[in-house]
N, C-alpha and C positions, 0 to 999 in steps of 0.2 A: 518568550520563555516564562515570564511571570504569569501569563494567563494559563499556560500549561500546568505550572506548579499549583496554581489556585484550583484548577479543574481536578487535578489528582487528589489534592487535599480534601476538596468538597466531596468527591466520590468516595474517598476512604471514610470520612465522617458519616456519610449517608449509609454506608454499609454497616458501620459500627452502631449507628442509631437505630437501624432497622434489622438488627441481627435475628429477630424472631421471624422476619419475612424472608431474609436471605439464608439459603441453606448451606452454601459454601462461600469462602472467600479465597482468592488465590492470585498468583503472579505467573505470567507467561513471559519468557525472555528468550531471544534467539536472534537469528539473522534473516535478512531478506536477500533473495537473489533476483535481480531485476534486469530488464532490458528496456530501454526507451526506444520507441518506434515512431519515426516521422513519415508523413506522406506529404509530398511536395509537387506542386505544378507551378512552374516559373512564369508562364504567361498563357493566354488563350491559345489553344491549338497545340500546346506542349503535352507530352505524355505525363501521366501521374507516376512519380518515382517513389519507391519505398526505400527508406534509409534506416538502418538499425545500429544500435550501439552494441558493444560487447556486454555479456552478462557480468554484472557487477554486484558486489556484496554491500549490504547496509545493515542497520540494526532495527530491532523490534522489541518492544516491551509493553506489557499491558497489566492492569489489575482487573480482576473479573469476579463475578459471583453467579452462582446458580440460583435463580429465583424459584425454579421447580427442579427437584432432583429425585427422580423415580428409579426403579430398578433397571428399566430398559430404555429410559429416555430422560432428557433434562432440557431446561430452557436457560440459556446463559446470556448474560449481558456483560460488556467489557468496555473499558476506556484505556487508550494508550497512545503510543507514538510509533509510527512506521516510516521507514525511509525507503524511497524509490530512487535508485541511482542508475547511471549508465556511463560508459566511457566510449566516446565516439572517436574512431580512428580515421583520419583523413589520408587517403592514399592517392589523391588525385595527381599530385606531382611525384613522379618516380624519384626515389631517394630522398624525399622530403616528407616522410610520414610523421604525423603529429597525433597525439592522444590527448583528449580533453575530457575530464570528468564532469558530469552533470549530476546535481544532487537536489532532491526535493524531500522535505520533511513534513509529515502530516500528523495532526491529532486524529485518531481514528476511533469511532464509536460503532460497536458491532453488537447485534443481537443474533444468537445462534440457536437453532434447534438441533440437539445432539441425540443420536441413537447409540445404544450400547449393545454389544454382543459379548456375553460372558465367555471367558476362556477357562477360568477356575473360580473358586470362591473369592479370590482377592485380586483378580486381574480381568481386564476386558478390552476389546477393541471399540473404538468410537468412530463415528462418521458425523459430520456436521455441515449445515448449510444455513445461511441467513444473510440479511441485508447489512450493509455497512455504509457509513458516511465518513469521508475523510475531509479534513479542513487543513489547507496549506498554511503552515506557520513560518517556513523558511525555505529558501532555495539559493543555489549558487548563482552568481551574477550572470553566467553564460546561458542561463535559461531564457534570458531576455533577448537572445539572438541565436542564430544557428549558422554555421559556416561550412557548408560542403564545398567541394570543388576548389580547394586551395585558398579559401578565405573570401569567397563571394558571399558576404553576410546577408542574411534574410532577417529582417526585424519584424516585430509585431507590437501592437499597442498594448498598454497596461490592461485594458478591459478585455483583451483576448485571453488572458490568463485566468483560468477558472479556479477560484479558491476552493470551491467545494466539488469533490468527486463523489459520486454515488455508485453503488454496485453491490456485489455479493462476495462473500467469502465461503469457500467450500474446501473441506479437507477430511483427512483420516488421522487416527491416532491410536495410541496404546497407553493404558493407565494401570497402575498397581496401587492397591489400597493397603495402607499400613496404619492400623488403629484408626485415628481420626484424620489421617493425612492421605492425600492422593498425589502420586508422582507419575509423570508421564511425558510422552513426546508426541508432537503433532507435526504434520506436513500439510500445508494448505495453499490455495491459489486465490488471488483476487480476480474477480470478473467485473469489468467496468461497464457502466452504462453511458458514460460521457467522456470526452477528451480532456486532457490536461489543458490544452489550449487549441484554439481554432482561429487562425489569422486568415483574412481574406483581402483581396486586392481592392484598389491599387496599393502598392507597397509604400511605406513611409518615406523611403529614399527616392521614390518616383520612378523606379525601374520596372515595376510590375504593373500589368493592366488589371482589368476587372476579373480576368480569368485566373489570377494568382491565388493560391491558397497554400497554407502550411499548417498541418495538424500534428499534435504530439499525444501519444498514448503510452502507457506502461504495461509491461507484462511482468507481473511480480509473483514470486513464490515465497512462502514463509516457512522456515524450519525452526521450531521452538521447543524448549522444555517447559513443563508446567509443574507447579507445586500449589496444592490447595488444602485448605483445612475445613473440616465440617464444623458448623457452628452449633 
């Protein structure tokens, strides 16, 4: 958490110090709606099974700036925190349903190319696409294990957990300009290029052979409000 605070302070000071370069400065805040998705093969010769959590809410906050801000397009860079969560419901034993929340929190750095379509002199639709890098700063303890089938735990080694996730963020939005301020709403989706973790056999508890594997990915949507100021 200290590292996160230092990063945000550094980013804010950078924006202030280079206000002639940065065209806008703003804050995005909202919620994530995520589902965690596992793929599992217990042993060689076993089928690959897909296991998914319930859709679960988390939080999202960013500070951002437009490095380029034209009438029909802009180039935006941002730094913030995004949470990717999921609740797994174990229904293997009839009448013994259990629900276990899984939480992952990342520092996210994003660069976006934004297009603008005017609706009136003071309002416009936006669409954006760009690369993102997420660095894992916290997770719930149960991320280090997974327990389908009534408690048959599958473990993975620490180096199977990938601290860095890379991918894209793509979305649409609507903004209204009021004097030197911009107020809007955005809906976006994260597109991933790598897994949160990828464990391979043999298992640490000795039960799985070389054919065992367990992967975890997230399916995350973000809904946020935004407020920006022109510098």
